[in-house]
Backbone as ProteinMPNN parsed JSONL, in Angstrom:
{"seq_chain_A": "MKREDVRRVDQIAIEEYGMLGLVLMENAGRGAAERIAALCHESPRGANPVCILCGPGNNGGDGYVIARHLELLGFSVHILSLVPLDRLTGDASANASIAARAGLTIQIAKSDEDLDRWIADDETVVDCLLGTGATGAPRGLYGDAVTQANKRRGLRVAIDLPTGLDCDTGAPAEVTFRADLTVTFVAEKEGFSKPAAKPWLGTVQVVGIGVPQALLNDFKVA", "coords_chain_A": {"N_chain_A": [[8.249, -14.248, 5.094], [9.202, -14.607, 1.758], [9.852, -12.672, -1.277], [9.221, -14.206, -3.571], [7.544, -16.106, -2.434], [5.324, -14.566, -1.746], [4.277, -13.921, -4.27], [3.657, -16.51, -5.143], [1.692, -17.411, -3.324], [-0.566, -15.82, -3.984], [-0.849, -16.648, -6.66], [-1.359, -19.438, -6.445], [-3.694, -19.411, -4.897], [-5.464, -18.316, -6.715], [-5.22, -19.922, -9.08], [-5.338, -22.639, -8.266], [-7.14, -22.849, -6.158], [-9.277, -21.475, -7.074], [-9.961, -18.868, -6.398], [-10.822, -15.421, -6.851], [-8.809, -12.788, -8.11], [-9.743, -10.209, -7.656], [-11.268, -10.541, -5.354], [-9.32, -11.206, -3.442], [-7.871, -8.802, -3.458], [-9.831, -7.04, -2.579], [-10.311, -8.002, 0.032], [-7.782, -7.525, 1.151], [-7.539, -4.71, 0.901], [-9.744, -3.751, 2.366], [-9.168, -4.715, 4.954], [-6.769, -3.337, 5.43], [-7.676, -0.673, 5.375], [-9.241, -0.596, 7.685], [-7.283, -0.872, 9.657], [-5.809, 1.45, 9.217], [-7.726, 3.41, 9.808], [-8.109, 2.884, 12.549], [-5.577, 3.555, 13.544], [-5.495, 6.322, 12.975], [-7.585, 7.279, 14.565], [-6.641, 6.722, 17.102], [-4.233, 8.045, 17.439], [-2.597, 11.073, 18.459], [-1.564, 12.456, 16.354], [-3.138, 11.785, 14.314], [-4.919, 12.323, 11.295], [-7.309, 13.907, 9.209], [-7.944, 14.928, 6.067], [-7.097, 11.882, 4.148], [-4.409, 11.024, 2.112], [-3.781, 9.0, -0.605], [-1.222, 7.417, -2.159], [-0.82, 6.086, -5.275], [0.538, 3.548, -7.296], [1.381, 1.726, -10.358], [0.706, -1.017, -10.261], [-0.575, -3.978, -8.543], [-0.286, -3.163, -5.904], [-0.941, -0.484, -6.069], [-3.57, -0.924, -6.886], [-4.63, -1.989, -4.501], [-4.674, 0.387, -3.109], [-6.823, 1.851, -4.222], [-8.984, 0.357, -3.338], [-8.652, 0.654, -0.575], [-9.109, 3.407, -0.338], [-11.842, 3.587, -0.966], [-13.009, 2.153, 1.152], [-12.116, 3.625, 3.359], [-13.503, 6.003, 2.932], [-16.096, 5.057, 3.386], [-15.846, 4.668, 6.082], [-15.946, 7.188, 7.022], [-13.922, 9.01, 6.457], [-12.319, 11.74, 4.782], [-11.023, 11.436, 1.646], [-8.417, 11.466, -0.758], [-7.044, 10.379, -3.854], [-3.882, 10.019, -5.186], [-2.53, 9.408, -8.08], [0.296, 8.056, -9.728], [0.382, 7.355, -12.299], [-1.378, 7.55, -15.439], [-4.824, 6.58, -15.477], [-5.625, 4.989, -17.595], [-3.473, 3.425, -18.14], [-3.403, 1.406, -16.349], [-3.916, -2.068, -15.547], [-5.802, -5.169, -15.373], [-6.826, -6.233, -12.109], [-6.162, -3.92, -10.709], [-6.876, -1.893, -12.502], [-9.636, -2.357, -12.612], [-10.449, -1.705, -9.988], [-9.667, 0.959, -9.836], [-11.422, 2.027, -11.691], [-13.861, 1.555, -10.384], [-13.517, 3.247, -8.165], [-13.395, 5.736, -9.457], [-15.967, 5.88, -10.616], [-17.418, 5.95, -8.314], [-17.061, 8.466, -7.471], [-14.846, 9.284, -6.033], [-12.1, 11.425, -5.31], [-9.609, 11.681, -7.665], [-6.404, 12.372, -8.529], [-3.942, 12.978, -10.991], [-0.608, 12.786, -10.852], [1.993, 14.437, -12.439], [4.415, 15.576, -12.098], [7.044, 16.652, -9.834], [6.255, 19.017, -8.739], [3.461, 18.841, -8.818], [3.106, 16.816, -6.891], [4.096, 18.097, -4.589], [2.225, 20.106, -4.335], [-0.183, 18.756, -3.97], [-0.033, 16.986, -1.832], [-0.896, 17.452, 1.294], [0.358, 19.078, 4.282], [-0.514, 18.106, 6.759], [-1.837, 15.729, 6.359], [-2.711, 12.222, 6.542], [-0.61, 10.033, 4.945], [-0.656, 7.477, 2.611], [1.199, 4.843, 1.433], [1.027, 3.296, -1.474], [2.615, 2.526, -3.628], [4.657, 0.795, -4.955], [5.11, -1.885, -3.906], [5.766, -5.428, -3.065], [7.02, -6.606, -5.248], [8.863, -4.903, -6.329], [12.248, -3.931, -6.968], [15.386, -2.462, -6.071], [16.172, 1.09, -5.953], [13.505, 3.501, -5.678], [12.639, 5.249, -8.578], [12.691, 8.363, -10.449], [9.544, 9.909, -10.61], [8.487, 8.345, -8.613], [10.448, 8.179, -6.624], [10.451, 10.905, -6.032], [7.874, 11.157, -4.939], [8.072, 9.653, -2.589], [10.015, 11.154, -1.223], [8.643, 13.597, -0.901], [6.467, 12.728, 0.673], [7.78, 11.925, 3.013], [8.525, 14.347, 4.064], [6.284, 15.405, 5.221], [4.13, 16.275, 8.032], [2.123, 14.639, 8.964], [0.704, 11.358, 9.749], [2.24, 8.403, 8.405], [1.664, 5.664, 6.352], [2.566, 2.501, 5.256], [1.755, 0.214, 2.689], [1.839, -3.176, 2.529], [4.742, -3.13, 2.198], [7.242, -0.612, 2.929], [7.88, 1.653, 0.274], [10.908, 1.386, -1.433], [12.185, -0.192, 0.401], [13.818, -3.285, 0.531], [12.202, -6.317, -0.022], [13.214, -8.88, 0.651], [15.862, -8.637, 1.714], [15.707, -6.542, 3.475], [17.071, -4.208, 3.185], [17.282, -0.706, 3.022], [16.672, 1.633, 0.392], [18.404, 4.583, -0.84], [16.438, 6.501, -0.984], [13.666, 5.992, 0.804], [10.43, 5.162, 1.921], [9.328, 6.305, 5.016], [7.681, 4.788, 7.41], [5.044, 5.113, 9.836], [3.316, 3.124, 10.407], [3.204, -0.112, 9.103], [1.196, -1.952, 7.099], [0.95, -5.156, 6.38], [0.454, -7.936, 4.166], [-0.817, -11.232, 4.61], [1.635, -12.385, 5.813], [4.514, -11.373, 7.767], [7.231, -9.928, 5.983], [10.297, -11.333, 4.735], [12.503, -9.583, 4.97], [11.805, -7.885, 7.049], [12.721, -8.577, 9.551], [15.313, -7.799, 9.685], [17.875, -5.717, 11.07], [18.412, -3.286, 9.697], [16.017, -2.636, 8.518], [14.211, -1.836, 10.45], [13.958, 0.994, 11.246], [12.334, 2.022, 9.24], [9.903, 0.809, 9.116], [8.068, 1.263, 11.211], [5.319, 0.454, 13.339], [4.338, -2.885, 12.754], [1.648, -4.507, 11.259], [-0.193, -7.391, 10.535], [-2.364, -8.369, 7.973], [-4.869, -10.549, 6.921], [-5.797, -12.043, 3.748], [-7.783, -13.701, 3.098], [-7.136, -16.196, 2.024], [-7.212, -19.827, 1.923], [-6.679, -21.784, 4.942], [-5.289, -24.145, 4.532], [-3.597, -23.533, 2.408], [-2.024, -21.543, 3.581], [-0.767, -23.135, 5.478], [0.908, -24.632, 3.847], [2.874, -22.821, 3.306], [3.874, -22.423, 5.752], [2.688, -20.488, 7.379], [1.292, -19.126, 10.195]], "CA_chain_A": [[7.821, -14.63, 3.748], [10.049, -14.011, 0.732], [9.18, -12.071, -2.427], [8.678, -15.255, -4.424], [6.428, -16.724, -1.717], [4.177, -13.658, -1.871], [3.713, -14.127, -5.609], [3.124, -17.862, -5.244], [0.444, -17.514, -2.561], [-1.626, -15.274, -4.831], [-1.001, -17.483, -7.851], [-1.992, -20.702, -6.072], [-5.069, -19.118, -4.47], [-6.269, -18.06, -7.913], [-5.198, -21.005, -10.071], [-5.638, -23.963, -7.715], [-8.303, -22.795, -5.277], [-10.37, -20.83, -7.793], [-10.308, -17.556, -5.86], [-10.657, -14.303, -7.776], [-7.878, -11.757, -7.688], [-10.503, -9.07, -7.129], [-11.667, -10.855, -3.976], [-8.115, -11.072, -2.619], [-7.563, -7.379, -3.35], [-10.879, -6.438, -1.74], [-10.037, -8.376, 1.415], [-6.576, -6.821, 1.582], [-7.799, -3.282, 1.019], [-10.661, -3.484, 3.473], [-8.436, -4.923, 6.198], [-5.824, -2.234, 5.594], [-8.436, 0.536, 5.706], [-9.644, -0.686, 9.094], [-6.083, -0.608, 10.469], [-5.485, 2.879, 9.071], [-8.724, 4.159, 10.57], [-7.822, 2.716, 13.969], [-4.383, 4.353, 13.842], [-5.838, 7.745, 12.942], [-8.443, 7.594, 15.706], [-5.907, 6.548, 18.353], [-3.019, 8.856, 17.517], [-2.763, 12.526, 18.476], [-1.167, 12.991, 15.043], [-4.086, 11.327, 13.309], [-5.394, 13.447, 10.485], [-8.308, 13.745, 8.168], [-8.131, 13.795, 5.158], [-6.065, 10.895, 3.849], [-3.894, 11.02, 0.741], [-3.303, 7.666, -0.962], [-0.33, 7.443, -3.316], [-1.031, 4.836, -6.012], [1.383, 3.232, -8.432], [0.76, 1.091, -11.523], [0.42, -2.441, -10.129], [-1.57, -4.401, -7.573], [-0.166, -2.337, -4.71], [-1.797, 0.659, -6.368], [-4.945, -1.405, -6.856], [-5.023, -2.009, -3.093], [-4.943, 1.763, -2.691], [-8.172, 2.262, -4.625], [-9.905, -0.31, -2.416], [-8.488, 1.315, 0.719], [-9.775, 4.705, -0.415], [-13.293, 3.377, -0.927], [-13.423, 1.739, 2.493], [-11.916, 4.742, 4.283], [-14.637, 6.897, 2.755], [-17.222, 4.442, 4.09], [-15.592, 4.832, 7.514], [-16.126, 8.591, 7.371], [-12.75, 9.828, 6.17], [-12.172, 12.446, 3.519], [-9.913, 10.743, 0.994], [-8.117, 11.701, -2.169], [-6.082, 9.457, -4.437], [-2.89, 10.67, -6.032], [-1.948, 8.352, -8.907], [1.497, 8.467, -10.449], [0.236, 6.93, -13.686], [-2.741, 7.725, -15.955], [-5.636, 5.409, -15.179], [-5.737, 4.103, -18.758], [-2.295, 2.552, -18.186], [-3.589, 0.325, -15.397], [-4.458, -3.301, -16.111], [-6.261, -6.191, -14.446], [-7.596, -5.885, -10.917], [-5.901, -2.525, -10.371], [-7.719, -1.092, -13.391], [-11.035, -2.526, -12.196], [-10.715, -0.957, -8.762], [-9.576, 2.38, -10.157], [-12.681, 2.37, -12.353], [-14.888, 1.632, -9.335], [-13.279, 4.466, -7.386], [-13.778, 6.89, -10.278], [-17.423, 5.899, -10.741], [-17.952, 6.265, -6.999], [-16.88, 9.891, -7.226], [-13.666, 9.592, -5.229], [-11.184, 12.37, -5.954], [-8.403, 11.051, -8.198], [-5.529, 13.318, -9.203], [-2.829, 12.325, -11.688], [0.605, 13.583, -10.68], [2.916, 14.346, -13.57], [5.663, 16.248, -11.76], [7.299, 16.855, -8.409], [5.444, 20.171, -8.327], [2.119, 18.311, -8.526], [3.169, 16.105, -5.613], [4.269, 19.089, -3.528], [0.983, 20.874, -4.215], [-1.362, 17.937, -3.67], [0.113, 16.273, -0.557], [-0.953, 18.48, 2.337], [1.339, 18.853, 5.333], [-1.057, 17.431, 7.94], [-2.603, 14.554, 5.958], [-2.163, 10.873, 6.622], [-0.18, 9.624, 3.603], [-0.624, 6.022, 2.49], [2.119, 4.447, 0.364], [0.622, 2.153, -2.311], [3.329, 2.866, -4.848], [5.356, -0.237, -5.725], [4.839, -3.221, -3.396], [6.839, -6.396, -2.821], [7.687, -7.013, -6.474], [9.846, -3.911, -6.754], [13.625, -4.053, -6.503], [16.172, -1.266, -6.331], [15.664, 2.365, -5.446], [12.429, 4.11, -6.468], [13.226, 6.209, -9.514], [11.846, 9.384, -11.055], [8.424, 10.446, -9.853], [8.274, 7.504, -7.429], [11.368, 8.696, -5.62], [9.96, 12.227, -5.632], [6.698, 10.976, -4.08], [8.551, 9.216, -1.277], [10.675, 12.302, -0.597], [7.613, 14.548, -0.488], [5.709, 12.142, 1.786], [8.604, 11.92, 4.22], [8.616, 15.718, 4.579], [5.029, 15.842, 5.813], [4.018, 16.101, 9.484], [1.08, 13.68, 9.299], [1.036, 9.944, 9.812], [2.6, 7.742, 7.151], [1.32, 4.244, 6.397], [3.013, 1.726, 4.096], [0.933, -0.952, 2.393], [2.645, -4.38, 2.309], [6.052, -2.744, 2.708], [7.563, 0.746, 2.493], [8.561, 1.802, -1.014], [12.346, 1.572, -1.277], [12.728, -1.231, 1.278], [13.853, -4.563, -0.164], [11.349, -7.312, 0.623], [13.96, -10.042, 1.133], [17.066, -8.307, 2.486], [15.429, -5.484, 4.441], [17.954, -3.062, 2.949], [16.602, 0.475, 2.503], [17.322, 2.434, -0.646], [18.724, 5.947, -0.385], [15.115, 7.115, -0.798], [12.754, 4.965, 1.3], [9.281, 5.666, 2.672], [9.497, 6.081, 6.453], [6.317, 4.553, 7.866], [4.658, 4.96, 11.238], [2.634, 1.839, 10.424], [3.238, -0.922, 7.898], [0.161, -2.985, 7.037], [1.469, -6.137, 5.432], [-0.557, -8.957, 3.885], [-0.581, -12.669, 4.801], [2.675, -12.624, 6.815], [5.619, -10.428, 7.698], [8.16, -10.244, 4.913], [11.601, -11.816, 5.18], [13.405, -8.489, 5.317], [11.35, -7.086, 8.19], [13.464, -8.954, 10.753], [16.687, -7.287, 9.607], [18.018, -4.45, 11.812], [18.386, -2.117, 8.813], [14.636, -2.336, 8.111], [13.381, -1.405, 11.572], [13.607, 2.418, 11.301], [11.456, 2.405, 8.142], [8.653, 0.056, 9.172], [7.134, 1.627, 12.262], [4.606, -0.719, 13.838], [3.933, -3.792, 11.678], [0.428, -5.259, 11.508], [-0.462, -8.345, 9.467], [-3.771, -8.484, 7.581], [-5.142, -11.674, 6.046], [-6.511, -11.724, 2.504], [-8.845, -14.68, 2.894], [-6.74, -17.455, 1.394], [-7.493, -20.944, 2.821], [-5.653, -22.162, 5.907], [-4.463, -25.206, 3.939], [-2.561, -22.865, 1.614], [-1.118, -20.91, 4.533], [0.04, -24.186, 6.074], [1.949, -25.011, 2.887], [3.936, -21.812, 3.397], [4.237, -22.335, 7.179], [2.143, -19.255, 7.946], [0.349, -19.478, 11.28]], "C_chain_A": [[8.666, -13.877, 2.714], [9.204, -13.483, -0.434], [8.511, -13.134, -3.303], [7.494, -15.948, -3.755], [5.163, -15.875, -1.823], [3.486, -13.879, -3.21], [3.038, -15.489, -5.716], [1.809, -18.03, -4.479], [-0.717, -16.995, -3.392], [-1.909, -16.186, -6.017], [-1.739, -18.778, -7.53], [-3.438, -20.485, -5.653], [-5.986, -18.947, -5.675], [-6.37, -19.291, -8.802], [-5.648, -22.352, -9.519], [-6.87, -23.974, -6.813], [-9.491, -22.087, -5.928], [-10.815, -19.503, -7.226], [-10.075, -16.489, -6.926], [-9.664, -13.295, -7.222], [-8.582, -10.545, -7.105], [-10.942, -9.301, -5.688], [-10.471, -10.704, -3.033], [-7.773, -9.604, -2.393], [-8.575, -6.668, -2.461], [-10.625, -6.748, -0.266], [-8.835, -7.618, 1.971], [-6.867, -5.348, 1.838], [-8.718, -2.94, 2.172], [-9.953, -3.651, 4.822], [-7.459, -3.794, 6.472], [-6.538, -0.95, 5.995], [-8.84, 0.545, 7.175], [-8.46, -0.396, 10.013], [-5.678, 0.861, 10.395], [-6.449, 3.725, 9.887], [-8.453, 4.075, 12.064], [-6.617, 3.551, 14.379], [-4.726, 5.831, 13.927], [-6.691, 8.146, 14.158], [-7.677, 7.566, 17.023], [-4.758, 7.541, 18.529], [-3.332, 10.343, 17.6], [-2.345, 13.187, 17.173], [-2.115, 12.551, 13.94], [-4.714, 12.488, 12.574], [-6.47, 13.001, 9.523], [-8.188, 15.003, 7.318], [-6.926, 12.859, 5.043], [-5.702, 11.016, 2.377], [-3.309, 9.648, 0.449], [-2.501, 7.755, -2.249], [-0.402, 6.094, -4.02], [-0.087, 4.711, -7.193], [0.645, 2.398, -9.463], [0.291, -0.34, -11.328], [-0.639, -2.754, -9.086], [-1.474, -3.636, -6.258], [-0.988, -1.063, -4.876], [-3.261, 0.276, -6.358], [-5.475, -1.502, -5.44], [-5.407, -0.609, -2.621], [-6.332, 2.244, -3.048], [-9.227, 1.601, -3.74], [-9.851, 0.356, -1.048], [-9.234, 2.641, 0.731], [-11.286, 4.561, -0.272], [-13.768, 3.023, 0.48], [-13.175, 2.831, 3.534], [-13.043, 5.761, 4.155], [-15.867, 6.344, 3.483], [-17.08, 4.572, 5.61], [-15.609, 6.291, 7.949], [-14.951, 9.504, 7.11], [-12.908, 10.567, 4.845], [-10.891, 11.936, 2.858], [-9.68, 11.319, -0.395], [-6.977, 10.803, -2.599], [-5.166, 10.244, -5.359], [-2.163, 9.574, -6.805], [-0.732, 8.888, -9.652], [1.485, 7.996, -11.895], [-1.18, 7.25, -14.149], [-3.539, 6.441, -15.763], [-5.74, 4.46, -16.371], [-4.5, 3.222, -18.952], [-2.397, 1.39, -17.198], [-4.19, -0.887, -16.087], [-5.03, -4.168, -14.993], [-7.075, -5.661, -13.279], [-7.367, -4.435, -10.486], [-6.771, -1.599, -11.217], [-9.181, -1.166, -12.966], [-11.344, -1.696, -10.961], [-10.552, 0.545, -8.94], [-10.864, 2.856, -10.81], [-13.816, 2.487, -11.34], [-14.744, 2.921, -8.542], [-13.707, 5.712, -8.16], [-15.291, 6.996, -10.392], [-18.087, 6.261, -9.418], [-17.755, 7.726, -6.621], [-15.724, 10.241, -6.315], [-12.744, 10.533, -6.011], [-9.912, 11.645, -6.369], [-7.63, 12.11, -8.971], [-4.366, 12.555, -9.825], [-1.608, 13.231, -11.588], [1.551, 13.35, -11.853], [4.286, 14.947, -13.264], [5.825, 16.329, -10.252], [6.487, 18.033, -7.881], [4.012, 19.748, -8.016], [2.096, 17.638, -7.166], [3.251, 17.091, -4.448], [2.968, 19.844, -3.274], [-0.151, 20.029, -3.647], [-1.224, 17.059, -2.432], [0.173, 17.327, 0.542], [-0.076, 18.076, 3.525], [0.803, 18.01, 6.483], [-1.893, 16.203, 7.583], [-1.921, 13.263, 6.414], [-1.851, 10.439, 5.192], [-0.008, 8.114, 3.575], [0.177, 5.651, 1.229], [1.633, 3.16, -0.294], [1.326, 2.259, -3.652], [3.854, 1.653, -5.613], [5.167, -1.653, -5.192], [6.041, -4.146, -3.373], [7.603, -6.786, -4.079], [8.8, -6.086, -6.911], [11.222, -4.216, -6.182], [14.376, -2.779, -6.862], [15.49, -0.014, -5.807], [14.501, 2.865, -6.293], [12.987, 5.251, -7.306], [12.197, 7.241, -9.959], [10.775, 9.88, -10.112], [8.152, 9.632, -8.591], [9.207, 7.927, -6.294], [10.939, 10.063, -5.12], [8.782, 12.105, -4.666], [7.11, 10.552, -2.682], [9.19, 10.374, -0.532], [9.648, 13.309, -0.092], [6.818, 14.02, 0.71], [6.499, 12.198, 3.088], [8.762, 13.305, 4.839], [7.391, 16.114, 5.403], [4.952, 15.492, 7.297], [3.031, 15.017, 9.872], [1.597, 12.256, 9.391], [1.378, 9.403, 8.428], [2.376, 6.241, 7.316], [1.809, 3.579, 5.114], [2.115, 0.505, 3.928], [1.811, -2.069, 1.826], [4.098, -4.175, 2.703], [6.352, -1.33, 2.23], [8.278, 0.747, 1.143], [10.03, 2.135, -0.773], [12.995, 0.543, -0.383], [12.689, -2.57, 0.539], [13.116, -5.631, 0.644], [12.151, -8.425, 1.287], [15.127, -9.687, 2.042], [16.798, -7.297, 3.591], [16.292, -4.253, 4.264], [17.149, -1.885, 2.415], [17.395, 1.115, 1.376], [17.643, 3.814, -0.074], [17.447, 6.744, -0.146], [14.148, 5.995, -0.435], [11.656, 5.62, 2.122], [9.454, 5.3, 4.141], [8.108, 5.993, 7.089], [6.201, 4.621, 9.39], [3.981, 3.609, 11.447], [2.846, 1.169, 9.078], [2.157, -1.988, 8.018], [0.587, -3.968, 5.964], [0.511, -7.317, 5.322], [-0.004, -10.378, 4.038], [0.426, -12.946, 5.915], [3.725, -11.53, 6.707], [6.611, -10.893, 6.635], [9.545, -10.554, 5.486], [12.483, -10.683, 5.694], [13.031, -7.712, 6.561], [12.154, -7.383, 9.458], [14.876, -8.381, 10.778], [16.792, -5.934, 10.329], [17.912, -3.212, 10.929], [16.97, -1.701, 8.446], [13.84, -1.631, 9.196], [13.018, 0.082, 11.556], [12.57, 2.847, 10.265], [10.061, 1.806, 8.253], [7.616, 0.645, 10.12], [6.553, 0.367, 12.882], [4.168, -1.578, 12.644], [2.674, -4.539, 12.111], [0.137, -6.127, 10.286], [-1.963, -8.434, 9.238], [-3.916, -9.679, 6.649], [-5.902, -11.238, 4.806], [-7.541, -12.79, 2.154], [-8.451, -15.968, 2.214], [-6.938, -18.592, 2.393], [-6.33, -21.274, 3.758], [-4.738, -23.245, 5.346], [-3.318, -24.618, 3.111], [-1.545, -22.191, 2.53], [-0.199, -21.954, 5.175], [1.176, -24.617, 5.153], [3.145, -24.067, 2.949], [4.351, -21.54, 4.837], [3.867, -20.988, 7.777], [1.113, -19.628, 8.99], [-1.004, -18.839, 11.054]], "O_chain_A": [[8.821, -12.658, 2.796], [8.02, -13.797, -0.563], [7.365, -12.969, -3.723], [6.542, -16.337, -4.432], [4.063, -16.406, -1.973], [2.263, -14.009, -3.276], [1.967, -15.609, -6.311], [0.908, -18.726, -4.949], [-1.747, -17.66, -3.496], [-3.065, -16.462, -6.34], [-2.647, -19.172, -8.263], [-4.314, -21.275, -6.007], [-7.138, -19.378, -5.658], [-7.461, -19.667, -9.23], [-6.277, -23.13, -10.236], [-7.563, -24.987, -6.715], [-10.595, -22.103, -5.382], [-11.917, -19.041, -7.524], [-9.222, -16.651, -7.799], [-9.668, -12.985, -6.03], [-8.082, -9.922, -6.169], [-10.984, -8.364, -4.891], [-10.603, -10.138, -1.948], [-7.428, -9.204, -1.281], [-8.21, -5.791, -1.678], [-10.713, -5.861, 0.583], [-8.857, -7.134, 3.103], [-6.482, -4.804, 2.873], [-8.5, -1.955, 2.876], [-10.119, -2.827, 5.721], [-7.331, -3.34, 7.609], [-6.059, -0.218, 6.862], [-8.785, 1.585, 7.831], [-8.624, 0.259, 11.042], [-5.256, 1.446, 11.392], [-6.033, 4.654, 10.58], [-8.553, 5.078, 12.771], [-6.627, 4.184, 15.435], [-4.293, 6.517, 14.852], [-6.522, 9.235, 14.705], [-8.015, 8.294, 17.956], [-4.361, 7.838, 19.655], [-4.221, 10.831, 16.904], [-2.713, 14.331, 16.904], [-1.926, 12.898, 12.774], [-5.008, 13.523, 13.172], [-6.511, 11.85, 9.09], [-8.331, 16.094, 7.869], [-5.909, 13.011, 5.72], [-6.573, 11.099, 1.511], [-2.434, 9.18, 1.177], [-3.029, 8.121, -3.299], [-0.079, 5.067, -3.422], [0.07, 5.639, -7.985], [-0.585, 2.358, -9.456], [-0.463, -0.844, -12.161], [-1.491, -1.921, -8.777], [-2.479, -3.476, -5.565], [-1.65, -0.616, -3.939], [-4.106, 1.038, -5.886], [-6.624, -1.147, -5.18], [-6.341, -0.439, -1.836], [-6.959, 2.965, -2.272], [-10.248, 2.214, -3.426], [-10.889, 0.595, -0.43], [-9.916, 2.962, 1.704], [-11.927, 5.322, 0.453], [-14.793, 3.522, 0.945], [-13.939, 2.952, 4.491], [-13.49, 6.321, 5.156], [-16.595, 7.099, 4.126], [-18.076, 4.584, 6.333], [-15.321, 6.602, 9.105], [-14.98, 10.669, 7.506], [-13.547, 10.077, 3.914], [-9.811, 11.998, 3.446], [-10.628, 11.621, -1.119], [-6.069, 10.502, -1.825], [-5.616, 11.026, -6.196], [-1.291, 8.895, -6.263], [-0.73, 10.018, -10.141], [2.448, 8.204, -12.632], [-2.105, 7.225, -13.336], [-2.994, 5.343, -15.873], [-5.924, 3.256, -16.187], [-4.485, 2.365, -19.835], [-1.559, 0.488, -17.216], [-4.889, -0.755, -17.092], [-4.77, -3.928, -13.814], [-7.901, -4.762, -13.434], [-8.275, -3.794, -9.958], [-7.336, -0.633, -10.704], [-9.883, -0.154, -12.962], [-12.39, -1.05, -10.893], [-11.228, 1.325, -8.268], [-11.345, 3.952, -10.522], [-14.636, 3.401, -11.42], [-15.731, 3.608, -8.276], [-14.305, 6.628, -7.597], [-15.843, 8.09, -10.276], [-19.188, 6.812, -9.401], [-18.227, 8.173, -5.576], [-15.622, 11.382, -5.863], [-12.635, 10.433, -7.233], [-9.218, 11.065, -5.534], [-8.132, 12.675, -9.943], [-3.867, 11.593, -9.242], [-1.581, 14.315, -12.172], [1.862, 12.212, -12.207], [5.209, 14.841, -14.071], [4.88, 16.108, -9.494], [6.082, 18.046, -6.719], [3.415, 20.239, -7.058], [1.179, 17.858, -6.375], [2.557, 16.934, -3.443], [2.65, 20.18, -2.133], [-0.996, 20.545, -2.915], [-2.203, 16.44, -2.015], [1.184, 18.012, 0.697], [0.194, 16.895, 3.743], [1.561, 17.277, 7.119], [-2.598, 15.683, 8.448], [-0.712, 13.228, 6.64], [-2.725, 10.473, 4.327], [0.694, 7.542, 4.409], [-0.134, 6.09, 0.122], [1.803, 2.07, 0.253], [0.7, 2.098, -4.699], [3.54, 1.487, -6.792], [5.069, -2.573, -6.004], [7.174, -3.732, -3.62], [8.737, -7.257, -3.98], [9.6, -6.443, -7.774], [11.347, -4.697, -5.056], [14.044, -2.102, -7.835], [14.376, -0.063, -5.286], [14.504, 2.675, -7.509], [13.715, 6.109, -6.806], [10.991, 7.019, -9.858], [11.05, 10.229, -8.964], [7.644, 10.168, -7.606], [8.789, 8.02, -5.14], [11.047, 10.356, -3.929], [8.694, 12.852, -3.692], [6.556, 11.038, -1.696], [8.938, 10.562, 0.658], [9.771, 13.817, 1.022], [6.529, 14.765, 1.646], [5.939, 12.487, 4.145], [9.098, 13.42, 6.018], [7.454, 17.054, 6.195], [5.602, 14.558, 7.767], [3.083, 14.516, 10.995], [2.772, 11.986, 9.142], [0.871, 9.884, 7.415], [2.833, 5.63, 8.282], [1.501, 4.041, 4.015], [1.76, -0.155, 4.904], [2.44, -1.915, 0.779], [4.64, -4.971, 3.469], [5.783, -0.884, 1.234], [9.173, -0.063, 0.904], [10.356, 3.044, -0.01], [14.218, 0.4, -0.389], [11.656, -2.947, -0.014], [13.374, -5.821, 1.833], [11.799, -8.868, 2.38], [15.357, -10.367, 3.042], [17.572, -7.201, 4.543], [16.257, -3.346, 5.095], [16.403, -2.044, 1.448], [18.625, 1.139, 1.399], [17.212, 4.164, 1.025], [17.375, 7.559, 0.774], [13.842, 5.143, -1.269], [11.916, 6.52, 2.921], [9.696, 4.141, 4.478], [7.443, 7.011, 7.28], [7.115, 4.246, 10.124], [4.063, 3.023, 12.527], [2.689, 1.799, 8.032], [2.193, -2.823, 8.922], [0.582, -3.645, 4.776], [-0.171, -7.655, 6.29], [1.125, -10.671, 3.644], [0.111, -13.665, 6.864], [3.819, -10.844, 5.689], [6.802, -12.09, 6.42], [9.906, -10.097, 6.57], [13.133, -10.814, 6.731], [13.849, -6.954, 7.083], [12.254, -6.532, 10.342], [15.561, -8.474, 11.797], [15.895, -5.1, 10.209], [17.378, -2.191, 11.363], [16.736, -0.543, 8.1], [12.893, -0.903, 8.896], [11.865, 0.416, 11.828], [11.984, 3.922, 10.391], [9.139, 2.243, 7.565], [6.416, 0.54, 9.867], [7.219, -0.666, 12.943], [3.684, -1.051, 11.642], [2.632, -5.13, 13.19], [0.212, -5.662, 9.149], [-2.74, -8.559, 10.185], [-3.159, -9.806, 5.686], [-6.566, -10.201, 4.802], [-8.103, -12.79, 1.059], [-9.317, -16.766, 1.855], [-6.843, -18.362, 3.598], [-5.162, -21.075, 3.421], [-3.544, -23.266, 5.647], [-2.206, -25.145, 3.115], [-0.341, -22.26, 2.282], [0.986, -21.702, 5.391], [2.273, -24.931, 5.615], [4.28, -24.461, 2.679], [5.068, -20.583, 5.126], [4.615, -20.415, 8.569], [0.167, -20.363, 8.704], [-1.916, -19.023, 11.86]]}, "name": "protein", "num_of_chains": 1, "seq": "MKREDVRRVDQIAIEEYGMLGLVLMENAGRGAAERIAALCHESPRGANPVCILCGPGNNGGDGYVIARHLELLGFSVHILSLVPLDRLTGDASANASIAARAGLTIQIAKSDEDLDRWIADDETVVDCLLGTGATGAPRGLYGDAVTQANKRRGLRVAIDLPTGLDCDTGAPAEVTFRADLTVTFVAEKEGFSKPAAKPWLGTVQVVGIGVPQALLNDFKVA"}
């Protein structure tokens, strides 16, 4: 599935099928949380707590849903946002608000020093930074977050795709999140089949978001 196809599936599900973006995000986040929990329970490197790195868009919004469901599954979770919550919009803002009202720990990183201090060495780190819409290398604090995460000994999980990996070409940026597990939504992305992408993806697991089969058929998704 290409970058444009990802955007179109969401758009059609909302505009033509009448689905709510919040429902799609909830389905995605819950499915991802279940896969993360299974990985942590099965792996000798599995760790509790979990640190979820959240960016400004829907990928970050998925992170707030994941955090809530991991807490329900018994994990100690903290969210490390790279943007102030009042800069979030739409479904991401709604889920950040739910997480805050639910009492989940949310820290706002403003510097590389914050990232170094707040990402513990043995945590499972979940990458919800930029998502499929991003192009080019992660810059500034986003690049710093990826670098810090890659230094840690715990498991690393990418949501939809690793930050720094191009969705369509599979080309990694100089700074790219190195995942043990990539939980991707609806279908594997076009770039995942490229040899250059393989070292950054880890195991790839596909999670559905509840869109109708008729829509999936239009995009030739089994």
